[in-house]
TORBAGU-788799 format. One record per residue: residue number from 1; chain; x, z, y of N, C-alpha, C in turn. Coordinates in nm, 2 decimals. Each point is the difference from the previous one (the first is absolute). Layout:
// residues N
k | c | nu | nw | nv | cau | caw | cav | cu | cw | cv
NUM | A | X | Z | Y | X | Z | Y | X | Z | Y;
...
//
This chain:
// residues 233
k | c | nu | nw | nv | cau | caw | cav | cu | cw | cv
1 | A | -4.24 | 3.24 | -3.33 | 0.02 | -0.13 | -0.06 | 0.03 | -0.11 | 0.11;
2 | A | 0.09 | -0.08 | -0.03 | 0.04 | -0.10 | 0.10 | -0.11 | -0.11 | 0.01;
3 | A | -0.03 | -0.03 | 0.13 | -0.11 | -0.09 | 0.02 | 0.05 | -0.13 | 0.05;
4 | A | -0.05 | -0.11 | -0.05 | 0.04 | -0.14 | 0.04 | -0.13 | -0.06 | 0.06;
5 | A | 0.02 | -0.07 | 0.11 | -0.11 | -0.08 | 0.06 | 0.04 | -0.15 | -0.03;
6 | A | -0.08 | -0.06 | -0.09 | 0.02 | -0.14 | -0.04 | -0.10 | -0.09 | 0.07;
7 | A | 0.05 | -0.09 | 0.08 | -0.08 | -0.09 | 0.08 | 0.02 | -0.14 | -0.06;
8 | A | -0.09 | -0.06 | -0.08 | 0.01 | -0.12 | -0.07 | -0.13 | -0.07 | -0.01;
9 | A | -0.01 | -0.13 | 0.04 | -0.13 | -0.06 | 0.00 | -0.04 | -0.07 | -0.13;
10 | A | 0.10 | -0.02 | -0.09 | -0.03 | -0.05 | -0.13 | -0.05 | 0.11 | -0.09;
11 | A | -0.13 | -0.01 | -0.03 | -0.07 | 0.11 | -0.07 | 0.07 | 0.03 | -0.14;
12 | A | 0.03 | -0.10 | -0.07 | 0.06 | 0.02 | -0.14 | 0.14 | 0.07 | 0.01;
13 | A | 0.08 | -0.05 | 0.10 | 0.13 | 0.05 | 0.01 | -0.01 | 0.14 | 0.06;
14 | A | -0.09 | 0.03 | 0.09 | -0.02 | 0.13 | 0.06 | -0.03 | 0.10 | -0.11;
15 | A | -0.10 | -0.04 | -0.09 | -0.04 | 0.10 | -0.10 | 0.11 | 0.02 | -0.10;
16 | A | 0.07 | -0.11 | -0.04 | 0.10 | 0.02 | -0.10 | 0.12 | 0.08 | 0.05;
17 | A | 0.03 | -0.02 | 0.13 | 0.11 | 0.08 | 0.06 | -0.04 | 0.15 | 0.01;
18 | A | -0.12 | 0.02 | 0.04 | -0.05 | 0.14 | 0.02 | 0.01 | 0.07 | -0.14;
19 | A | -0.05 | -0.06 | -0.10 | 0.00 | 0.06 | -0.13 | 0.14 | 0.03 | -0.05;
20 | A | 0.09 | -0.10 | 0.03 | 0.14 | 0.02 | -0.05 | 0.06 | 0.11 | 0.08;
21 | A | -0.02 | 0.01 | 0.13 | 0.06 | 0.11 | 0.08 | -0.06 | 0.14 | -0.04;
22 | A | -0.12 | 0.00 | -0.03 | -0.07 | 0.12 | -0.05 | 0.06 | 0.05 | -0.13;
23 | A | 0.04 | -0.09 | -0.09 | 0.06 | 0.03 | -0.12 | 0.14 | 0.06 | 0.02;
24 | A | 0.06 | -0.03 | 0.11 | 0.13 | 0.06 | 0.04 | -0.02 | 0.13 | 0.07;
25 | A | -0.12 | 0.05 | 0.02 | -0.03 | 0.13 | 0.06 | -0.03 | 0.00 | 0.15;
26 | A | -0.02 | -0.12 | 0.06 | -0.03 | -0.01 | 0.14 | -0.15 | 0.01 | 0.02;
27 | A | -0.04 | 0.05 | 0.11 | -0.14 | -0.01 | 0.05 | -0.01 | -0.12 | 0.09;
28 | A | -0.09 | -0.09 | -0.03 | -0.01 | -0.12 | 0.07 | -0.13 | -0.02 | 0.08;
29 | A | 0.01 | -0.03 | 0.13 | -0.11 | -0.05 | 0.07 | 0.02 | -0.15 | 0.03;
30 | A | -0.11 | -0.07 | 0.00 | 0.01 | -0.15 | 0.02 | -0.09 | -0.05 | 0.11;
31 | A | 0.04 | -0.11 | 0.05 | -0.07 | -0.07 | 0.10 | 0.02 | -0.15 | -0.02;
32 | A | -0.11 | -0.08 | 0.04 | 0.01 | -0.14 | -0.03 | 0.03 | -0.09 | 0.12;
33 | A | 0.01 | 0.06 | 0.12 | 0.03 | -0.07 | 0.12 | 0.08 | 0.09 | 0.09;
34 | A | 0.07 | -0.06 | 0.10 | 0.08 | 0.07 | 0.09 | -0.07 | 0.11 | 0.09;
35 | A | -0.11 | -0.04 | 0.05 | -0.07 | 0.10 | 0.09 | -0.05 | 0.12 | -0.08;
36 | A | -0.05 | -0.02 | -0.12 | -0.04 | 0.12 | -0.08 | 0.12 | 0.08 | -0.04;
37 | A | 0.11 | -0.07 | -0.03 | 0.13 | 0.07 | -0.03 | 0.04 | 0.09 | 0.11;
38 | A | 0.00 | -0.06 | 0.12 | 0.04 | 0.08 | 0.12 | -0.09 | 0.12 | 0.03;
39 | A | -0.13 | -0.02 | -0.02 | -0.10 | 0.11 | 0.01 | 0.03 | 0.11 | -0.10;
40 | A | 0.03 | -0.04 | -0.12 | 0.03 | 0.10 | -0.10 | 0.13 | 0.07 | 0.03;
41 | A | 0.10 | -0.07 | 0.05 | 0.13 | 0.06 | 0.04 | -0.02 | 0.10 | 0.11;
42 | A | -0.08 | -0.03 | 0.10 | -0.02 | 0.09 | 0.11 | -0.08 | 0.12 | -0.04;
43 | A | -0.09 | -0.02 | -0.10 | -0.09 | 0.11 | -0.04 | 0.09 | 0.10 | -0.08;
44 | A | 0.09 | -0.04 | -0.08 | 0.09 | 0.09 | -0.07 | 0.13 | -0.08 | -0.04;
45 | A | 0.11 | 0.03 | 0.07 | 0.12 | -0.07 | -0.03 | 0.05 | 0.02 | -0.15;
46 | A | 0.03 | -0.10 | -0.07 | 0.05 | 0.02 | -0.14 | 0.15 | 0.03 | 0.00;
47 | A | 0.05 | 0.02 | -0.12 | 0.14 | 0.03 | -0.01 | 0.08 | -0.13 | 0.01;
48 | A | -0.06 | -0.11 | -0.04 | 0.06 | -0.13 | 0.01 | -0.11 | -0.11 | 0.00;
49 | A | 0.03 | -0.11 | 0.07 | -0.10 | -0.11 | 0.01 | 0.06 | -0.12 | -0.07;
50 | A | -0.08 | -0.07 | -0.07 | 0.04 | -0.13 | -0.06 | -0.10 | -0.10 | 0.05;
51 | A | 0.05 | -0.10 | 0.07 | -0.08 | -0.10 | 0.07 | 0.02 | -0.14 | -0.04;
52 | A | -0.10 | -0.07 | -0.03 | 0.02 | -0.15 | -0.01 | 0.02 | -0.06 | 0.14;
53 | A | 0.06 | -0.11 | 0.00 | 0.03 | -0.07 | 0.13 | -0.13 | -0.08 | 0.04;
54 | A | -0.06 | -0.08 | -0.09 | -0.11 | -0.08 | 0.03 | -0.13 | 0.08 | -0.02;
55 | A | -0.05 | 0.06 | 0.11 | -0.12 | 0.08 | -0.01 | -0.11 | -0.05 | 0.10;
56 | A | -0.12 | 0.01 | -0.03 | -0.11 | -0.04 | 0.09 | -0.01 | 0.10 | 0.12;
57 | A | -0.05 | -0.05 | 0.11 | -0.04 | 0.08 | 0.12 | 0.13 | 0.06 | 0.07;
58 | A | 0.10 | 0.04 | -0.07 | 0.12 | 0.05 | 0.06 | 0.11 | -0.02 | -0.10;
59 | A | 0.09 | -0.09 | 0.03 | 0.10 | -0.04 | -0.10 | 0.10 | 0.12 | -0.02;
60 | A | 0.08 | -0.01 | -0.10 | 0.09 | 0.11 | -0.04 | 0.10 | 0.03 | 0.11;
61 | A | 0.06 | -0.11 | 0.06 | 0.10 | 0.03 | 0.10 | -0.06 | 0.07 | 0.12;
62 | A | -0.12 | -0.04 | 0.04 | -0.06 | 0.07 | 0.12 | -0.04 | 0.14 | -0.04;
63 | A | -0.04 | 0.02 | -0.13 | -0.03 | 0.13 | -0.05 | 0.12 | 0.10 | 0.00;
64 | A | 0.12 | -0.06 | -0.04 | 0.12 | 0.08 | 0.01 | 0.03 | 0.05 | 0.14;
65 | A | -0.01 | -0.10 | 0.10 | 0.02 | 0.04 | 0.14 | -0.09 | 0.11 | 0.05;
66 | A | -0.13 | -0.01 | -0.04 | -0.10 | 0.10 | 0.04 | 0.04 | 0.14 | -0.06;
67 | A | 0.04 | 0.00 | -0.13 | 0.04 | 0.12 | -0.07 | 0.13 | 0.06 | 0.07;
68 | A | 0.09 | -0.08 | 0.04 | 0.12 | 0.05 | 0.06 | -0.02 | 0.06 | 0.14;
69 | A | -0.11 | -0.04 | 0.06 | -0.04 | 0.06 | 0.13 | -0.03 | 0.15 | -0.02;
70 | A | -0.04 | 0.04 | -0.12 | -0.05 | 0.14 | -0.02 | 0.07 | 0.08 | -0.11;
71 | A | 0.09 | -0.07 | -0.08 | 0.05 | 0.07 | -0.12 | 0.13 | -0.06 | -0.04;
72 | A | 0.09 | 0.08 | -0.06 | 0.12 | -0.04 | -0.07 | -0.01 | -0.01 | -0.15;
73 | A | -0.12 | 0.01 | -0.05 | -0.03 | 0.00 | -0.15 | 0.07 | -0.13 | -0.05;
74 | A | 0.06 | 0.01 | -0.12 | 0.06 | -0.12 | -0.06 | -0.10 | -0.11 | -0.03;
75 | A | 0.04 | -0.12 | 0.03 | -0.09 | -0.11 | -0.02 | 0.07 | -0.11 | -0.09;
76 | A | -0.06 | -0.04 | -0.11 | 0.05 | -0.11 | -0.08 | -0.10 | -0.12 | 0.02;
77 | A | 0.06 | -0.12 | 0.01 | -0.08 | -0.12 | 0.01 | 0.01 | -0.08 | -0.12;
78 | A | -0.11 | -0.06 | -0.05 | 0.00 | -0.09 | -0.11 | -0.06 | -0.13 | 0.04;
79 | A | 0.05 | -0.11 | -0.05 | -0.05 | -0.13 | 0.04 | 0.04 | -0.11 | -0.10;
80 | A | -0.09 | -0.10 | -0.02 | 0.04 | -0.11 | -0.08 | 0.08 | -0.10 | 0.08;
81 | A | 0.01 | 0.02 | 0.13 | 0.08 | -0.09 | 0.09 | 0.14 | 0.05 | 0.00;
82 | A | 0.09 | -0.09 | -0.03 | 0.15 | 0.03 | 0.00 | 0.07 | -0.06 | 0.12;
83 | A | -0.07 | -0.07 | 0.09 | 0.07 | -0.06 | 0.11 | 0.07 | 0.11 | 0.08;
84 | A | 0.13 | -0.02 | 0.03 | 0.08 | 0.10 | 0.07 | -0.07 | 0.05 | 0.13;
85 | A | -0.07 | -0.09 | 0.07 | -0.06 | 0.04 | 0.12 | -0.11 | 0.10 | -0.02;
86 | A | -0.07 | -0.01 | -0.11 | -0.11 | 0.09 | -0.03 | 0.06 | 0.14 | -0.04;
87 | A | 0.11 | -0.01 | -0.07 | 0.07 | 0.13 | -0.04 | 0.05 | 0.07 | 0.12;
88 | A | 0.07 | -0.07 | 0.08 | 0.06 | 0.06 | 0.12 | -0.10 | 0.05 | 0.10;
89 | A | -0.11 | -0.07 | 0.01 | -0.11 | 0.05 | 0.09 | -0.05 | 0.14 | -0.05;
90 | A | -0.02 | 0.01 | -0.13 | -0.05 | 0.13 | -0.05 | 0.10 | 0.11 | 0.02;
91 | A | 0.13 | -0.03 | -0.02 | 0.10 | 0.10 | 0.01 | 0.02 | 0.04 | 0.15;
92 | A | 0.00 | -0.10 | 0.09 | 0.01 | 0.03 | 0.14 | -0.11 | 0.07 | 0.05;
93 | A | -0.12 | -0.01 | -0.06 | -0.12 | 0.07 | 0.05 | 0.01 | 0.15 | -0.03;
94 | A | 0.09 | 0.03 | -0.10 | 0.02 | 0.15 | -0.03 | -0.01 | 0.03 | -0.15;
95 | A | -0.02 | -0.10 | -0.08 | 0.00 | 0.03 | -0.15 | 0.14 | 0.04 | -0.04;
96 | A | 0.00 | 0.09 | -0.10 | 0.12 | 0.06 | -0.06 | 0.06 | -0.09 | -0.11;
97 | A | -0.09 | -0.08 | -0.06 | 0.04 | -0.07 | -0.12 | -0.11 | -0.11 | -0.03;
98 | A | 0.03 | -0.09 | -0.09 | -0.10 | -0.10 | -0.04 | 0.03 | -0.05 | -0.14;
99 | A | -0.11 | -0.04 | -0.06 | 0.00 | -0.06 | -0.13 | -0.07 | -0.13 | 0.00;
100 | A | 0.04 | -0.10 | -0.08 | -0.07 | -0.13 | -0.01 | -0.08 | 0.00 | -0.13;
101 | A | -0.11 | -0.06 | 0.01 | -0.09 | -0.01 | -0.12 | 0.05 | -0.12 | -0.08;
102 | A | -0.02 | 0.00 | -0.13 | -0.05 | 0.12 | -0.08 | 0.12 | 0.10 | -0.01;
103 | A | -0.04 | 0.13 | -0.01 | 0.10 | 0.10 | -0.02 | -0.03 | 0.09 | -0.12;
104 | A | 0.10 | 0.06 | -0.05 | -0.02 | 0.09 | -0.11 | -0.03 | 0.14 | 0.06;
105 | A | -0.10 | 0.07 | -0.06 | -0.04 | 0.13 | 0.05 | 0.12 | 0.10 | 0.00;
106 | A | 0.08 | 0.00 | -0.10 | 0.12 | 0.10 | 0.00 | 0.09 | -0.03 | 0.12;
107 | A | 0.01 | -0.12 | 0.04 | 0.08 | -0.03 | 0.12 | -0.07 | 0.05 | 0.13;
108 | A | -0.13 | -0.02 | 0.01 | -0.07 | 0.06 | 0.11 | 0.01 | 0.15 | 0.00;
109 | A | -0.01 | 0.06 | -0.11 | 0.01 | 0.15 | -0.01 | 0.14 | 0.04 | 0.05;
110 | A | 0.10 | -0.07 | -0.05 | 0.14 | 0.04 | 0.04 | 0.01 | -0.01 | 0.15;
111 | A | -0.06 | -0.11 | 0.06 | 0.01 | -0.01 | 0.15 | -0.07 | 0.11 | 0.07;
112 | A | -0.12 | 0.03 | -0.05 | -0.08 | 0.11 | 0.06 | 0.08 | 0.13 | -0.01;
113 | A | 0.06 | 0.03 | -0.12 | 0.08 | 0.13 | -0.01 | 0.12 | 0.00 | 0.10;
114 | A | 0.06 | -0.11 | 0.01 | 0.12 | -0.01 | 0.09 | -0.05 | 0.03 | 0.15;
115 | A | -0.11 | -0.06 | 0.04 | -0.05 | 0.02 | 0.13 | -0.04 | 0.14 | 0.03;
116 | A | -0.06 | 0.06 | -0.11 | -0.04 | 0.14 | 0.01 | 0.12 | 0.10 | 0.01;
117 | A | 0.10 | -0.04 | -0.07 | 0.13 | 0.09 | 0.01 | 0.05 | -0.01 | 0.14;
118 | A | 0.01 | -0.12 | 0.06 | 0.05 | 0.00 | 0.14 | -0.09 | 0.08 | 0.09;
119 | A | -0.13 | -0.01 | -0.01 | -0.09 | 0.08 | 0.08 | 0.02 | 0.15 | -0.02;
120 | A | 0.02 | 0.04 | -0.13 | 0.02 | 0.14 | -0.03 | 0.13 | 0.05 | 0.06;
121 | A | 0.10 | -0.08 | 0.00 | 0.13 | 0.04 | 0.06 | -0.02 | 0.02 | 0.15;
122 | A | -0.08 | -0.08 | 0.06 | -0.03 | 0.01 | 0.15 | -0.08 | 0.13 | 0.02;
123 | A | -0.10 | 0.02 | -0.08 | -0.09 | 0.12 | 0.02 | 0.07 | 0.13 | -0.03;
124 | A | 0.10 | 0.00 | -0.09 | 0.07 | 0.12 | -0.03 | 0.11 | 0.04 | 0.10;
125 | A | 0.02 | -0.08 | 0.10 | 0.10 | 0.04 | 0.10 | -0.04 | 0.13 | 0.07;
126 | A | 0.09 | 0.08 | 0.03 | -0.03 | 0.13 | 0.06 | 0.00 | 0.11 | -0.10;
127 | A | -0.01 | -0.03 | -0.13 | 0.00 | 0.10 | -0.10 | 0.14 | 0.03 | -0.04;
128 | A | 0.10 | -0.06 | 0.05 | 0.14 | 0.02 | -0.03 | 0.05 | 0.13 | 0.07;
129 | A | 0.09 | 0.07 | -0.07 | 0.06 | 0.12 | 0.05 | 0.13 | -0.03 | 0.07;
130 | A | 0.05 | -0.12 | -0.03 | 0.13 | -0.03 | 0.05 | 0.00 | -0.02 | 0.16;
131 | A | 0.12 | 0.03 | 0.06 | 0.01 | -0.02 | 0.14 | -0.02 | -0.15 | 0.04;
132 | A | -0.04 | -0.02 | 0.12 | -0.02 | -0.14 | 0.04 | 0.13 | -0.07 | 0.00;
133 | A | -0.01 | -0.13 | -0.05 | 0.12 | -0.08 | 0.00 | -0.03 | -0.12 | 0.09;
134 | A | 0.07 | -0.01 | 0.11 | -0.03 | -0.11 | 0.10 | 0.11 | -0.10 | -0.01;
135 | A | -0.05 | -0.13 | -0.02 | 0.09 | -0.11 | 0.01 | -0.03 | -0.08 | 0.12;
136 | A | 0.10 | -0.03 | 0.08 | -0.02 | -0.07 | 0.13 | 0.07 | -0.14 | -0.01;
137 | A | -0.08 | -0.10 | 0.05 | 0.05 | -0.13 | 0.01 | -0.04 | -0.06 | 0.13;
138 | A | 0.08 | 0.03 | 0.10 | -0.03 | -0.04 | 0.14 | -0.12 | 0.08 | 0.04;
139 | A | -0.11 | -0.07 | 0.05 | -0.12 | 0.07 | 0.04 | -0.09 | 0.03 | -0.11;
140 | A | 0.04 | -0.02 | -0.13 | -0.08 | 0.03 | -0.11 | 0.05 | 0.12 | -0.07;
141 | A | -0.10 | 0.09 | -0.03 | 0.03 | 0.13 | -0.07 | -0.08 | 0.01 | -0.12;
142 | A | 0.06 | 0.02 | -0.12 | -0.07 | 0.02 | -0.12 | 0.02 | 0.14 | -0.05;
143 | A | -0.11 | 0.07 | -0.02 | 0.01 | 0.14 | -0.05 | -0.03 | -0.01 | -0.15;
144 | A | 0.10 | 0.02 | -0.09 | -0.02 | -0.02 | -0.14 | -0.07 | 0.12 | -0.06;
145 | A | -0.02 | 0.11 | 0.07 | -0.07 | 0.12 | -0.05 | -0.15 | -0.02 | 0.03;
146 | A | -0.04 | -0.03 | 0.12 | -0.14 | -0.01 | 0.04 | -0.04 | -0.15 | -0.02;
147 | A | 0.09 | -0.09 | -0.02 | -0.02 | -0.14 | -0.01 | -0.07 | -0.06 | 0.12;
148 | A | 0.03 | 0.06 | 0.12 | -0.05 | -0.05 | 0.13 | 0.10 | -0.09 | 0.05;
149 | A | -0.04 | -0.11 | 0.06 | 0.09 | -0.10 | 0.06 | -0.04 | -0.01 | 0.15;
150 | A | 0.10 | 0.02 | 0.09 | -0.02 | -0.01 | 0.14 | 0.08 | -0.12 | 0.05;
151 | A | -0.05 | -0.07 | 0.10 | 0.08 | -0.10 | 0.07 | -0.01 | 0.03 | 0.15;
152 | A | 0.11 | 0.03 | 0.06 | 0.01 | 0.04 | 0.14 | -0.09 | 0.12 | 0.03;
153 | A | -0.01 | 0.09 | -0.09 | -0.08 | 0.12 | 0.01 | -0.14 | -0.01 | -0.03;
154 | A | -0.05 | -0.12 | -0.04 | -0.14 | -0.02 | -0.03 | -0.01 | -0.01 | -0.15;
155 | A | -0.10 | 0.08 | -0.06 | -0.03 | 0.00 | -0.14 | -0.06 | -0.13 | -0.04;
156 | A | 0.06 | -0.07 | -0.10 | -0.05 | -0.13 | -0.05 | -0.10 | 0.02 | -0.11;
157 | A | -0.10 | -0.09 | 0.01 | -0.11 | 0.00 | -0.10 | 0.03 | -0.10 | -0.11;
158 | A | 0.06 | 0.05 | -0.10 | 0.04 | -0.09 | -0.11 | -0.09 | 0.02 | -0.12;
159 | A | -0.02 | -0.10 | -0.08 | -0.07 | 0.02 | -0.13 | 0.09 | 0.06 | -0.10;
160 | A | -0.05 | 0.07 | -0.10 | 0.09 | 0.05 | -0.10 | 0.10 | -0.10 | -0.06;
161 | A | -0.04 | -0.12 | -0.01 | 0.09 | -0.10 | -0.06 | 0.11 | -0.03 | 0.11;
162 | A | -0.03 | -0.02 | 0.12 | 0.10 | -0.02 | 0.11 | 0.09 | 0.11 | 0.01;
163 | A | -0.05 | 0.12 | -0.01 | 0.08 | 0.12 | 0.01 | 0.10 | 0.01 | -0.12;
164 | A | -0.05 | -0.03 | -0.12 | 0.09 | 0.01 | -0.12 | 0.11 | -0.11 | 0.02;
165 | A | -0.03 | -0.12 | 0.05 | 0.10 | -0.10 | 0.01 | 0.11 | 0.05 | 0.11;
166 | A | -0.05 | 0.05 | 0.11 | 0.10 | 0.05 | 0.10 | 0.09 | 0.11 | -0.05;
167 | A | -0.06 | 0.09 | -0.08 | 0.08 | 0.11 | -0.06 | 0.11 | -0.06 | -0.09;
168 | A | -0.03 | -0.10 | -0.08 | 0.09 | -0.07 | -0.09 | 0.12 | -0.06 | 0.09;
169 | A | -0.04 | -0.06 | 0.11 | 0.11 | -0.06 | 0.08 | 0.08 | 0.11 | 0.07;
170 | A | -0.07 | 0.11 | 0.04 | 0.07 | 0.10 | 0.08 | 0.10 | 0.08 | -0.10;
171 | A | -0.03 | 0.00 | -0.13 | 0.08 | 0.07 | -0.09 | 0.14 | -0.06 | -0.02;
172 | A | 0.00 | -0.13 | 0.03 | 0.12 | -0.08 | -0.01 | 0.02 | -0.09 | 0.12;
173 | A | 0.02 | 0.05 | 0.12 | 0.01 | -0.09 | 0.12 | 0.12 | -0.09 | -0.02;
174 | A | -0.02 | -0.12 | 0.04 | 0.11 | -0.10 | -0.01 | 0.02 | -0.06 | -0.13;
175 | A | -0.07 | 0.05 | -0.10 | 0.01 | -0.06 | -0.14 | -0.11 | -0.10 | -0.02;
176 | A | 0.04 | -0.11 | -0.05 | -0.10 | -0.11 | -0.03 | -0.08 | 0.04 | -0.12;
177 | A | -0.14 | 0.00 | 0.01 | -0.09 | 0.02 | -0.11 | -0.07 | -0.13 | -0.03;
178 | A | 0.02 | -0.04 | -0.12 | -0.06 | -0.13 | -0.04 | -0.15 | 0.02 | -0.01;
179 | A | -0.07 | -0.11 | 0.00 | -0.15 | 0.00 | -0.02 | -0.04 | 0.06 | -0.13;
180 | A | 0.08 | -0.03 | -0.11 | -0.03 | 0.06 | -0.13 | 0.02 | 0.15 | 0.01;
181 | A | 0.10 | 0.05 | 0.06 | 0.02 | 0.15 | 0.01 | -0.11 | 0.06 | 0.08;
182 | A | -0.05 | -0.06 | 0.10 | -0.11 | 0.05 | 0.08 | -0.13 | 0.00 | -0.08;
183 | A | -0.02 | -0.11 | -0.07 | -0.12 | 0.00 | -0.09 | 0.00 | 0.12 | -0.10;
184 | A | 0.12 | 0.02 | -0.05 | 0.01 | 0.11 | -0.10 | -0.02 | 0.14 | 0.06;
185 | A | 0.06 | 0.02 | 0.12 | 0.00 | 0.13 | 0.06 | -0.13 | 0.03 | 0.07;
186 | A | -0.05 | -0.10 | 0.07 | -0.12 | 0.03 | 0.08 | -0.13 | -0.02 | -0.08;
187 | A | -0.01 | -0.11 | -0.07 | -0.12 | -0.04 | -0.07 | 0.00 | 0.04 | -0.15;
188 | A | 0.12 | 0.05 | -0.05 | 0.01 | 0.04 | -0.14 | -0.02 | -0.12 | -0.09;
189 | A | 0.04 | -0.12 | 0.04 | -0.01 | -0.11 | -0.09 | 0.11 | 0.00 | -0.10;
190 | A | -0.03 | 0.01 | -0.12 | 0.10 | 0.00 | -0.11 | 0.03 | -0.14 | -0.04;
191 | A | -0.07 | -0.10 | 0.06 | 0.02 | -0.14 | -0.03 | 0.01 | -0.08 | 0.13;
192 | A | 0.03 | -0.13 | -0.02 | 0.02 | -0.08 | 0.12 | -0.13 | -0.02 | 0.08;
193 | A | -0.01 | 0.06 | 0.11 | -0.12 | -0.02 | 0.08 | 0.02 | -0.11 | 0.11;
194 | A | -0.11 | -0.03 | 0.07 | 0.01 | -0.10 | 0.10 | 0.06 | 0.06 | 0.12;
195 | A | 0.12 | -0.06 | 0.05 | 0.07 | 0.06 | 0.11 | -0.07 | -0.01 | 0.13;
196 | A | -0.11 | -0.08 | 0.01 | -0.07 | -0.01 | 0.13 | -0.05 | 0.13 | 0.04;
197 | A | -0.04 | 0.09 | -0.09 | -0.05 | 0.13 | 0.04 | 0.11 | 0.08 | 0.07;
198 | A | 0.13 | -0.02 | -0.04 | 0.11 | 0.06 | 0.07 | 0.02 | -0.06 | 0.14;
199 | A | 0.00 | -0.13 | 0.00 | 0.03 | -0.07 | 0.13 | -0.11 | 0.04 | 0.11;
200 | A | -0.12 | 0.00 | -0.04 | -0.11 | 0.03 | 0.09 | 0.01 | 0.15 | 0.05;
201 | A | 0.03 | 0.09 | -0.09 | 0.01 | 0.14 | 0.04 | 0.12 | 0.02 | 0.09;
202 | A | 0.11 | -0.07 | -0.03 | 0.11 | 0.01 | 0.09 | -0.04 | -0.05 | 0.14;
203 | A | -0.07 | -0.11 | 0.01 | -0.05 | -0.04 | 0.13 | -0.09 | 0.10 | 0.07;
204 | A | -0.09 | 0.06 | -0.08 | -0.09 | 0.10 | 0.06 | 0.08 | 0.12 | 0.05;
205 | A | 0.10 | 0.04 | -0.08 | 0.09 | 0.11 | 0.04 | 0.08 | -0.03 | 0.12;
206 | A | 0.05 | -0.12 | 0.01 | 0.08 | -0.04 | 0.12 | -0.09 | 0.01 | 0.13;
207 | A | -0.12 | -0.04 | -0.02 | -0.09 | 0.00 | 0.12 | -0.02 | 0.14 | 0.05;
208 | A | 0.02 | 0.10 | -0.08 | -0.02 | 0.14 | 0.04 | 0.12 | 0.07 | 0.04;
209 | A | 0.12 | -0.03 | -0.07 | 0.12 | 0.08 | 0.03 | 0.10 | -0.08 | 0.08;
210 | A | -0.03 | -0.13 | 0.03 | 0.09 | -0.08 | 0.07 | 0.05 | -0.12 | -0.08;
211 | A | -0.01 | -0.12 | 0.05 | 0.03 | -0.11 | -0.09 | 0.15 | -0.02 | -0.03;
212 | A | 0.09 | 0.06 | 0.08 | 0.14 | -0.01 | -0.03 | 0.05 | 0.12 | -0.08;
213 | A | -0.09 | 0.09 | -0.04 | 0.04 | 0.11 | -0.08 | 0.03 | -0.03 | -0.14;
214 | A | -0.08 | -0.10 | -0.06 | 0.02 | -0.04 | -0.14 | 0.06 | -0.14 | 0.00;
215 | A | 0.11 | -0.02 | -0.05 | 0.07 | -0.13 | 0.00 | -0.01 | -0.07 | -0.13;
216 | A | -0.03 | -0.13 | 0.01 | -0.01 | -0.09 | -0.12 | 0.14 | -0.04 | -0.04;
217 | A | 0.04 | 0.02 | -0.12 | 0.12 | -0.05 | -0.05 | -0.03 | -0.12 | -0.10;
218 | A | 0.01 | -0.12 | 0.06 | -0.06 | -0.11 | -0.07 | 0.06 | -0.02 | -0.14;
219 | A | -0.09 | -0.02 | -0.10 | 0.04 | -0.01 | -0.14 | 0.02 | 0.13 | -0.07;
220 | A | -0.01 | 0.11 | 0.07 | 0.02 | 0.13 | -0.07 | -0.11 | 0.10 | 0.02;
221 | A | -0.05 | 0.02 | 0.13 | -0.11 | 0.09 | 0.02 | 0.00 | 0.05 | 0.14;
222 | A | -0.02 | 0.13 | 0.02 | -0.01 | 0.06 | 0.13 | 0.08 | 0.13 | 0.01;
223 | A | 0.04 | 0.04 | 0.12 | 0.07 | 0.12 | 0.02 | -0.05 | 0.07 | 0.14;
224 | A | 0.01 | 0.13 | 0.00 | -0.03 | 0.07 | 0.13 | 0.13 | 0.00 | 0.08;
225 | A | -0.01 | -0.04 | 0.12 | 0.11 | 0.00 | 0.09 | 0.02 | 0.14 | 0.06;
226 | A | 0.12 | 0.07 | -0.04 | 0.02 | 0.13 | 0.05 | 0.05 | 0.01 | 0.14;
227 | A | -0.09 | -0.03 | 0.09 | 0.04 | 0.00 | 0.14 | 0.03 | 0.14 | 0.05;
228 | A | 0.11 | 0.01 | 0.08 | 0.04 | 0.13 | 0.06 | -0.11 | 0.04 | 0.10;
229 | A | -0.02 | 0.14 | 0.01 | -0.09 | 0.05 | 0.10 | 0.05 | -0.03 | 0.14;
230 | A | -0.09 | -0.01 | 0.10 | 0.05 | -0.03 | 0.14 | 0.09 | 0.11 | 0.05;
231 | A | 0.11 | -0.04 | 0.06 | 0.10 | 0.09 | 0.06 | 0.11 | 0.04 | -0.10;
232 | A | -0.01 | -0.04 | -0.13 | 0.10 | 0.03 | -0.09 | 0.12 | -0.09 | 0.02;
233 | A | 0.12 | 0.05 | -0.03 | 0.12 | -0.09 | 0.03 | 0.01 | -0.11 | -0.10;
//
């Protein structure tokens, strides 16, 4: 059974969300503050974590950072605060997605399922029988069979969401992908989502693969720059 770690300090919302997720078939552990949530995560990592931003003792953003030091488990953040700065801070800390309160439980479940699918795609690598397919973009190598990404010979530590985004870019190098297209392909959003989640993940990806590797096409979206390998004509 898929396990969710829910860290929420509002007792009524925590209990209501737990009961709702259990009705959808999830096993749910809960914590009311960030330090307890971190201790529970370290004791046994869940399949996915859902964290409030405003938590006592250790806030949600700091909790995400601590989790990312030890795990690639999908993390969704929830918050009543819609200030872009708060949203960006959570995503930059390593969250895969976020929801603003109040939220509908079916939407939360859809986001959880999407995050779990990305993590499953990452975990299933190596089970393929196909030969390795290497895509090279300068010092960047993308192996679409093992889903390993190397830069200058060094294996990059990408989250499943970052990896999925890079694979979408690598599948169509030089082609501009709109924010809407990326939301649909990476996050499975069948509706208009907040494009800030795309922008922040692009920035995180740039920091790991090279800032000039993904180009912004103003007013349209982003594209992977198909740089020639060193020494090529």
